[in-house]
C-alpha positions as CSV (number, residue, x, y, z in Angstrom):
1,X,-57.7,71.3,-113.8
2,X,-56.4,70.9,-110.3
3,X,-52.7,70.9,-111.2
4,X,-50.0,73.4,-111.3
5,X,-48.8,74.4,-114.7
6,X,-45.3,75.9,-114.8
7,X,-44.5,78.5,-117.4
8,X,-40.8,78.5,-117.6
9,X,-38.6,78.5,-120.7
10,X,-35.0,79.0,-121.6
11,X,-36.0,81.5,-124.3
12,X,-36.9,85.1,-124.3
13,X,-40.1,86.4,-122.8
14,X,-41.7,87.0,-126.2
15,X,-41.7,83.3,-126.9
16,X,-44.0,82.8,-123.9
17,X,-46.9,84.8,-125.3
18,X,-48.9,81.8,-126.3
19,X,-48.3,79.9,-123.0
20,X,-48.4,82.6,-120.3
21,X,-51.8,81.6,-118.7
22,X,-51.6,80.5,-115.1
23,X,-53.2,77.2,-114.0
24,X,-56.9,77.0,-113.3
25,X,-57.0,75.9,-109.6
26,X,-58.7,76.7,-106.4
27,X,-55.6,78.6,-105.0
28,X,-56.0,82.3,-104.4
29,X,-52.3,83.0,-104.8
30,X,-50.5,83.5,-108.1
31,X,-46.7,83.7,-108.6
32,X,-45.0,85.6,-111.3
33,X,-41.3,84.8,-111.3
34,X,-38.8,86.8,-113.3
35,X,-35.5,85.2,-114.4
36,X,-32.9,87.5,-116.1
37,X,-32.6,91.2,-116.7
38,X,-33.6,93.3,-119.6
39,X,-31.2,93.4,-122.6
40,X,-33.5,95.9,-124.4
41,X,-36.1,98.4,-123.4
42,X,-39.7,97.6,-124.1
43,X,-43.0,96.6,-122.5
44,X,-44.4,93.5,-120.9
45,X,-48.2,93.3,-121.1
46,X,-50.3,91.1,-118.8
47,X,-54.0,90.4,-119.0
48,X,-56.1,90.2,-115.9
49,X,-59.3,88.2,-115.8
50,X,-61.8,87.6,-112.9
51,X,-64.3,84.8,-113.0
52,X,-63.4,84.1,-116.6
53,X,-64.1,87.6,-117.8
54,X,-61.1,89.7,-119.2
55,X,-61.1,92.9,-117.3
56,X,-57.9,94.8,-118.3
57,X,-54.5,94.6,-119.9
58,X,-51.7,95.8,-117.6
59,X,-48.6,97.2,-119.4
60,X,-45.2,97.3,-117.6
61,X,-42.5,99.5,-119.1
62,X,-39.0,98.0,-118.8
63,X,-35.9,100.1,-119.5
64,X,-32.8,98.4,-121.0
65,X,-30.4,97.2,-118.4
66,X,-33.1,96.6,-115.7
67,X,-31.9,93.7,-113.4
68,X,-34.4,90.9,-112.7
69,X,-35.3,92.1,-109.2
70,X,-36.2,95.5,-110.6
71,X,-38.2,93.9,-113.4
72,X,-40.2,92.2,-110.7
73,X,-40.6,95.5,-108.8
74,X,-41.9,97.2,-111.9
75,X,-44.4,94.4,-112.4
76,X,-45.5,94.6,-108.8
77,X,-45.9,98.4,-109.1
78,X,-48.2,98.2,-112.2
79,X,-50.2,95.3,-110.8
80,X,-50.8,97.3,-107.5
81,X,-51.9,100.3,-109.6
82,X,-54.3,98.2,-111.8
83,X,-55.9,95.8,-109.3
84,X,-58.4,96.8,-106.6
85,X,-56.4,97.2,-103.4
86,X,-59.3,95.9,-101.2
87,X,-59.5,92.7,-103.2
88,X,-55.9,91.8,-104.1
89,X,-52.5,92.0,-102.4
90,X,-49.4,92.2,-104.5
91,X,-46.0,91.6,-102.9
92,X,-42.4,90.6,-103.7
93,X,-40.8,87.4,-102.4
94,X,-37.1,86.6,-102.8
95,X,-36.6,89.7,-105.0
96,X,-37.6,88.2,-108.3
97,X,-41.0,86.7,-107.5
98,X,-44.3,88.7,-107.5
99,X,-47.1,87.2,-105.4
100,X,-50.7,88.2,-106.2
101,X,-53.2,87.1,-103.6
102,X,-57.0,87.4,-103.5
103,X,-58.3,88.9,-100.2
104,X,-61.5,88.1,-98.3
105,X,-64.3,86.9,-100.6
106,X,-61.9,85.7,-103.3
107,X,-63.0,85.4,-106.8
108,X,-61.2,83.2,-109.3
109,X,-58.7,85.3,-111.1
110,X,-56.0,84.8,-113.8
111,X,-53.1,86.8,-115.0
112,X,-51.7,85.9,-118.4
113,X,-48.8,87.2,-120.4
114,X,-50.1,88.8,-123.5
115,X,-47.0,90.1,-125.2
116,X,-43.5,91.4,-124.6
117,X,-41.1,93.6,-126.6
118,X,-38.3,93.2,-124.0
119,X,-35.5,90.7,-124.7
120,X,-33.8,89.0,-121.8
121,X,-36.2,88.3,-118.9
122,X,-38.1,85.1,-118.8
123,X,-41.4,85.2,-116.8
124,X,-43.0,82.1,-115.2
125,X,-46.6,82.2,-114.0
126,X,-47.7,79.5,-111.5
127,X,-50.4,79.0,-108.8
128,X,-49.6,77.9,-105.3
């Protein structure tokens, strides 16, 4: 597609389920930006695909009252746990943005929002 698709909304994260896929570009860095804290406890579930093949779902537990920076930290923690450390780097930028980068011989990868049972945070997924 060669363009950046932004996935921001002024609604709750659950409304983004159908539109949570990151853009299909040549970039090897993906940004997951969190806006807002958790008004309820629940779970955010991401899907990870490599070279067009779904590999795994990554659940992230979010307690009620978690501020946006801590929501981002929980996402980073679970992505680090789920993705091969020798192939992907997962870091925080600016407190609320999670950066996922392919290392070395990078494969095309996507992270999509599958579902959320948490009210409050809005998640945007973009490519650099």
